[in-house]
N, C-alpha and C positions, 0 to 999 in steps of 0.2 A: 491177515495181521488182526491181529488182538489190539483192541483198545482198554489203554488201562486208565482210568480218570484219577485226575489230582487237581486238590483244593489249594488252592492257594489264600490264605488269610492275613490283608495288610493290617498293617498297623495305625491307627486313626488318622495320626501325622502324616502320612505319607503322601506324597506329591507323584508317583507313580500311577499312569493310568496302567489301564489291562494289559493291555499288548506290550508295555516293556516289562511289565510283571512276568508275563509268562513267556518272552525272550530270558529274561537274565533265570528264572527259574529253570527254565529250558537245558540249559547251559550245566547248571547245576546237578540235576539230575544225570547228564550224560556223561560228568565227568567223578562220578560216585558210586560206590556201591551199593545200592538201596533194593528191598524189599516192599512188594505190598503188605500191606497192612501196615503202614508206618508212620508215624509224626514226627515231624523236625522242627524242634521248636530251639534248636542253636544255633546261630551262625557265628562263623570266625569273622570279627570287625577289621581285618588285615586284608582277608584274601576275598571274601566275601560281602564287601563296605555295603551296597546295594541292597542284600537281604538282611545284613546284620541293620540295617538302618529305616528300612522299609515292608520288612515282612513278619509276621509275628508266628507263622506254622506255615508250616505245608506238609498236607495231608496226602499221601498216599493211599487210595482206597483199596479195599481187601480186592483179590481176584481170586476167583476159583483155581484156575488154572496153572496160573504162578506164583502160586502159593510158597512152593518149595526152593524156587529159586532165584538170585539177581536177577535184576530188569535190565537187558537192553534197552534205553528210551529210545535209541535210534533204530530199534526195528520194533517199535509198536507205535498205534495212534494215542495222541492223547489228547485228555476229552477235558478243557480246563473251566476251571472254576473259581473267577478271581473275583473276591467279597471282602468287607470289613463285618468287623461283628457290632452288636447293637450290646452298651454298657450299661444300659438303664434297668434300676429294678423292675420289678411286674406292678404295673399297677390293679391297684385292688378296687375290686367293683363293690359295694356296698347297697345294701338297700333298708329303710327306716320305716317305723311301724311309728300311729300315731303320738306317742309316746317317747317316742326318740331312738326306742332299745332299735340296735341294726344287726345284721350278718350279713358274713362275707356271702357274699352268691357267688364271687367266679375272681380268676386272676387274668391280666391281659399282658400276656410278655411279648416283644418286638421280636421276629426273628427275621436272622439266625441271632440267637443269641450267645454272649461270651461264658454264661452260664450253663451253657450245652455243646459247647466248642469240641471236645473230645467224649462226650457222651454215648453219643453213637461205636468208636471203636471202642468201648471200654463195656459194652455189655457181650456176654458171651455166651453162646448155647450149643447144645451140642447138635444141633440140624438147621438148616439154612434158611432161618426166620427171618433175620431180617433182609437180607435181599429179595426176600419170595414178597414181603409187606412191600416194600419200594415199588417190583413187579407191578403189585396190584393196584398200588393208591398212582402210579403215573400211567396206567391200562384205565383206571374210572377216572382219572381226570382230563385222559384223551379223549374218551365218549362223552365226557360232557364238553368238552372244548367244541367236539363237530356236532350235538346236538342231536345227540343217535336217541330215538324217541325210547323210552324208559320202558313205556308200557309195552314193547317188541322185545328188546334187549333190556330185561331186570338188572340195573346196579344203582342205590341207592348212598352209594358213597361212605357205607357205615365198617367201624372194622371195629369188631368185637376179642378182647385177648381176658383169656380167662384159666386159671388155677389156683395152686395155696399162693399163700402169702410171702412176700420175699422174691417173687422170683424176677424180677425188675418189670412189672409188665406195664404199669405208670410210669414208668423209665425210658422203657423202651416205645411207649406211642411218644411222650416230648421228642429222643431225643429223632425217633421218623417224622417229625413236624420240622425240629430245626435241620433234617437230611432233606427231605421234599421242597421247604425253602430256598434249601441253596440250588438243588437238580433243577428247580424250574424257576430259578431266576430269570431266564430268558422269553418267561411268558407272564410270568406275577412281578410288580419291583416292589411291593412291601408284602411281608408276613405275619401272622399272628396267632399267638397260641392263647384259645380263650380257656382256660381249666376250673370247670365247676365240679362240685364235690355234692353227692348228691344229699349226705346229711343233713347239709345248710337249710334245703329243701324244706326240711322237718321239723323246723325248730318248733318253742312254744309257741308263737304267734305265726309264723310264717305260711303255716297249712291251712290259716284260715282262710286262706285266698288263692285261687289261680293269676288273679292281675298281675303278681307280681313277677310270678315265669311269664309270660307274655312281657313284661316291660323290662326281663333280662333281655330274652331273645330280642328285644326290637335293636337292643345296642348292637349287637351280632347283626341283625340285620342292617344296621348302619352301615356297617365297616363292608358285607356282600356285596355293597350297592355300588363299589371303588371296586371296577371291572381288573385294574392292576395288582390287585388286594390278594392273597390266598388268606383264608380263614380255617384253624384246625380248633373244632371245637369236640373239647377232650372229658369226655363225665368220668369219674372214678367213681368207684363202689356202682355200680348201677345198678347191682341186686337190692340196693337201701328203695329203689320203685318199690320192686318187688313187696317189700317189708311193710309199706305205707298199705299196702291193697291187700294184703295180710289180716292186718290189725284194723280192717274197717269193713272185712266180709259178713255178710248176713245182718250188717248193719243199713241203716237208710245212706244215700248217699252222701257223704261227707266233703267239706271243704279238703281233706286230704288225697282222696281219689279224685277232687279237681284237680289238685292240683298236677298227680301224674297224669292226669288227658290232657293237660296243659303242655309238659312238657314234651310226650309222643306227638302232640297235634304240632306244635312249634317245629320239632325234630324234621317233622314231614314237611312243613312249610319252607324251612332255610335251605333244605338237600334239593332246591325247585334250580337253588343259586348254581351257576358250574363251578364254583372257586369257593367251594367246605367242603374238606372230609370231615367224617364226624367220627371218635374215636374213643371205644369205651372199655372198662375192665371190668372184672368179676374175682371176687374170690369164694365165691358159693355158686358152682355151678348150676346147681339143682335147684338155687333160688331166684333164677333171674327170668323175668320178666317176659310169658312168653310172646307179649305182642313187640318187646323190642330184639325178642329175635328171630323173628320174621322178618326186620328189617337190615339186620344185620347181612352180608354178602359175604364177608370174611371171618368165619370163629376160630381165633388158634387157641388152641391150649397151649400154652404155660407151664412145661413142669421143673422139675428141680436137675439142676445138672449132674450128668453123671460125670464121671472121673477125666475124660479128656476135657470136659470145660473145667472142671476143680483147677483142673491144673495150669490151664487156660489163667484161672482166676490167680491163682495165689503166685503164678509165672509173674502179673502183668504187676500184683502186690511187691516182689523181692525185686522186680527192678527198679520201683519207684524209689523202695531204700536203697538200691545203691545208687539211685541218683543223688540221693540229699544226704549219700556216705554215712547211713545211720549203721546199712552192712557194708563192709570193707575187710580186705579186697573186693573188690567185683570180680567176680568171677564169669566163667562162659555158661550160661546156660538156656539150652533151647529152646524154642517154643515148641508147642506138643507136634506143632506139622512136621518138624525137623526133628524129633526123639529120636526117630529107627536110624537115620542117616550117624546119628554120635552113638547109638548102640554097643558098639565095640571099642570106645573110644572111651580116654580118659573122661573126658566130658560125660560121658554115662554116668557116672557115681554121682554128684548131683542129680539130673535128671530121673536114675531111677529112684534114688531115695523121696521127690518130689510124688512122682508117680503113685509111691506108696501111700506117702500120706494123704493124696488125692482121693486113692479106693479108701481109706478109712473113714475119710471126712463124706462119703455118701448119703444123700439122706440131709445132709443140710441145705437151705435154702443159698442162693448167690447174695441175700443180705446178709445172713450169718458168717458166711464163707468170708468176705470182706473185713470184716469185724474180727475174726480173728488173730489175724497179726498184728492188732494191736494189743489182744488180748496177750498175746505172746509176750509183747514186749513188756505191758504194764506189769503182768503178775510173775512171769517164769523165767525174766532175765534183770539184774538188774543194773545191767549195762547201759551206757547211751550209744556206746557204738560194738559189735559184734560181729563175727566174724559167719557164714555161712552156714557152719557145722552147726554152733552156737544156735543160729536163727529156727534151723531145723528141729533143736530139740526142744526147744522152747512151743514151738509151734505144733509138735506131738502132745506135749503138755496139754495145752490151749485145747486140742480135737478133743483131745482125752476129758478133758473138764467139763470139753460142752456135751460131750457125749454121756456121761453120768449123770448130768443135771437136766437132760431133756425128756426125761421120763419124772421129772414132775410137772407138768408143765403139757398142755394139749398140742402144742407145735414146738415146734424148736424157734421162735422167733421172739 
């Protein structure tokens, strides 16, 4: 029997306990035709009053073997995760020099966060990167929890995502941290994402002392001392550390070098705690510090999306525009995994055109692809509402516009 993961996000004012929430949601799932990879946010106040009053969202996780069909929830095991979202803004961690000049060293976000509630579901890749990362993180934390000797089985709990700009590396790290804080809520009661930008470590005054780096990591250690908290340390653009070493190469040891060494030393120190996962991103694979590469257990390349992933990105944009009735009337447009089921039907007209637009968009980053519907609406139509064919025409024009202009830049971002 297959197991399907279902997340139930309760409203902050909900009076339902977890057991009652799962019973009510189970009845709802069994009485509706639903697929995996579905996010449900609207409930009928008359027929589903308990859900309407207490539940913010239901997320049915993606499932590779069940993705093409409606689920019979009476014939699968359901792994329930019931939680509420933290609605607070990120906490900013600053440090100051003797003159009172400060720099933002890091931000701390409590997890699971309302800011990231559907980020995981909206990240689209050609290969099964997301689930692979989930499995790696679960295994790494399981080994640490069981005190496996890292001198025998080496596992640093360090993930490095690298690839061109705009491919969603930083977003994937945030989404992974958010999702793990949910999936591990039986082990950890609290989750924190501490996000560091490497550039901030090398401001005009900060490079004068590695002591401030140590001070910053002491704050991380304070959280790690709580065994019921899990911490995700995200170091964005890790290649910035390498740039500092290159700049100082051939000279006497400098404070900048000491900062780099302090960062690596502190990473080595905090990974001794079983409740930390270190995530890093890089846009410049050839410039990543070898000392850090050696520490990474997983080095995952995140490339530009192919036609099928592009189709799914555009599909999600169109679904959103139909939801808010900017595109109307709403039309039946299948997701990419259902495309071939409708290939010979009337629905195929729209899906074939979208696939053609997707093929013409190959080479664009995910970041660019999600901007193009906005460009299409802003520049190539003067209407506040339009039908699907009018939107396709505007989107084709936006793709052509971007293709013609990208030659003036080093990249498409």
